[in-house]
C-alpha positions, 0 to 999 in steps of 0.5 A, a space after each residue: 330384546 333390543 329389536 322388541 324395544 325398537 319395534 315398540 318405540 316405532 309403533 308408539 310413535 306412529 300411534 302418537 299424535 304430532 304436536 305443533 312444536 314437534 313438527 319437522 323443520 322446513 327445508 332451507 332455501 338454496 344459497 345464491 353464490 358464484 362458482 368457479 371451476 378448479 382447473 389444472 394449469 401450468 404455473 411457475 414453481 418457486 423455492 422459498 429460501 429462509 434466512 436472516 438479514 446481515 450487513 455486508 460489512 461488520 467489524 468488531 473494533 478493538 485496540 492494538 495497545 494497552 491503555 486507559 480509555 479517555 473518551 468514547 465519541 459515539 453511541 449505539 445507533 449512531 452513524 459514522 463516516 470512514 476515518 471518524 474518531 471513535 475512541 481516544 486512549 491515553 497516549 502520553 507514553 507513546 508521545 514520549 516514545 515518538 520524541 525519543 525516536 525523533 531525537 535518535 534520528 537527529 543524532 544519527 543524521 549528525 553522525 552521518 554528516 560528520 562521516 561524510 565530511 571526514 571521508 571527503 577530507 580524507 579523500 582530498 588529503 590522500 589525493 594531494 599526498 599521492 600527487 605530491 609523492 608522484 611529483 617528487 618522484 618525477 623531480 628525482 627522475 629528472 635530477 637523476 637524468 641531469 646528474 647522469 648527463 653531467 657525469 658523462 660530460 665530466 668523464 668524457 672531458 671537453 671536445 675539440 670543437 668546444 676548445 675551438 669554440 672557447 678560443 673564438 669566444 675569447 677573441 670575440 670578448 677581446 674585441 668587445 673589450 677593445 671597442 668598449 675601451 676606445 669608446 670610453 676614452 672618447 667619452 672621457 675626452 668629450 666629458 672633460 670638454 663638457 660635451 656630454 653629461 656624467 650619466 652618459 659617461 657612466 653608461 660607457 664606463 659600465 659597457 666597458 666593465 661588462 665587456 671586460 667581465 665577459 672577456 675574463 669569463 671566456 678566458 676561464 672557460 678556455 682554460 678549463 677546456 684546455 686543461 680537461 676534467 679533474 678527478 675531483 670533478 669526476 668523483 663529484 659528478 658520480 656522487 651526484 648520480 648516486 644521490 639522485 638515485 637515492 632520491 628516486 628510491 625515496 620518492 618511490 617509497 613516498 608514493 607507496 606510502 601515499 597510496 597506502 594511506 589512501 586506503 583509509 578512505 575506504 574505511 571512511 566510506 565504510 563508516 559512512 555506510 554504517 552511519 547511513 544505516 543508523 539513520 535508516 534504523 532511527 527513521 524506522 524506529 520513529 515511523 514505528 513510534 508514530 504508527 503506535 501513537 496513531 493506535 491511540 486514536 481508533 477511527 472508523 474503518 468504513 461508513 456504517 452504524 454503531 451497533 454495540 458499545 462495550 467500553 466507557 471512559 476510564 476503562 482499561 483496554 487491552 489488545 483484542 478486547 472488543 470496544 465497539 461493533 460497527 456494521 456498514 455497507 448494504 443489508 443482505 438476506 443470507 438465505 439457505 438454498 438446497 444444492 438441488 435448487 442451486 442451478 436456478 439461482 443466478 447472480 444479478 437476478 432479482 427476487 422478491 423477499 418477504 420479511 416477517 417484520 413487514 407484514 406481507 409487504 415484499 421488497 425486491 432484492 438482487 442476488 449478489 453472491 453465492 457461497 462457493 462452498 456448501 455445508 457438507 452435512 445439510 447439502 445447502 449453500 448460502 445465497 446473499 440477496 442485496 436489499 434496497 437501502 431505503 426499504 427500512 430493513 434492519 440487521 437480524 430480521 427473518 425473511 424468505 427469498 422466493 426463487 423461481 425453479 421452473 414450471 409445473 401443473 397445479 390446481 388453481 382457484 380464485 383466492 376468494 374461495 379460500 376460507 382460513 379457519 383456526 390455522 387451516 384452510 377450507 373451500 366449499 366444493 359443490 358436487 352432485 345435487 348442487 350441494 356445498 360441502 366444506 372441504 379441508 385443503 392445503 394451499 400455496 401462493 400462486 401469485 395474482 388473485 389465484 391460489 394453488 390447491 395442493 390437496 383436497 380438490 380434483 381438477 374440474 371440481 367447482 368451488 364457491 368463490 362468493 356468497 353466503 353458504 353453509 355446509 350441506 346447503 344447496 346452491 344456485 348461481 
């Protein structure tokens, strides 16, 4: 029945006249275009590694002490210099602790000085006592020698030579008395005559008396020599020896006592060391108090920008609580690179970086660091690419770093042949009959004015690069 119906329609169409509005449309004229051949070419191969931009340095500023915030000197987005004050906290109790520690250092220093003076005095006194005791011992030893010599002389008595010598001394003294007496008699006669003065007469009178006294002494010595030593003298001499020996024992005891007292100087030296240690302890406490006081003024650890402010004046800050976030140093793109392509990345090499925020305006970066340890789960490594300081890049931007991984053969066509439509890419391929056919392709950037076609074209096929054409239309060059 279907065949019969179709046959009837055909016969009806043949027998029916053709109206002017039902005439077939005239054929379209060929389009004048420019064609290019898709060639298989050796081109560099690249890896696009994505990542986020981060600052080289980032610090979360917190306090090490608990206290109330008095002032916050910066705001978000403000640039700061290293050492610039950022936050000031209440430090009255810390200042009091510094004053107390300083007073402790002064007190310990006074004690140390007193210990040194006492030790110096003790050392001087000990040396003087020892010297005095040793001198007394030497005197006692000398007295003992003298007493022994005297006792020996007393016990042995005068010798014959001494008796003879004493007799000669008596004769000599007698001669001196006679001479002085004769001179005195002549001087008296001259004085009575007025020839000499009274002073001259007194001089000769004194000479006579001296000569007479020497004569009496010589006679007494001769008498002692003739009589010999008495038992009383011998006992007295021996008693003198015993007394001298007792004096030596006493002097030796004094030396021992003086040397024993000198050990007190060691005690003084120990006191000096203790006082010195107290000074050091006080200085350490003062230094600690000053360091703690410095914690009340929080300063910037490096040059950078304040990216977050989490505190206001009047807040109670506790240790570890974030107050500010500071970023500084160079900005870097931290890109993720698979380990299979890591051998193509070289520190110090330059790579182009595309940032979404720059709308296709690439910047040139430099590889500064490759993470020494990768992610064992994804088998990737982080590569840090330093970006130019004047590029306007900000932390947190998304971008891609293009690393060259080698060379390969790809089909290249002029970029003008690519037609982007609704998120897809097309080309007009010209085949047999010189008719243009709209064809879906996948592409990749190749650099310059050419685009790599990954699929949809075969090497040697020709594509339209310029000119208005539609699908199925014939073309002419």
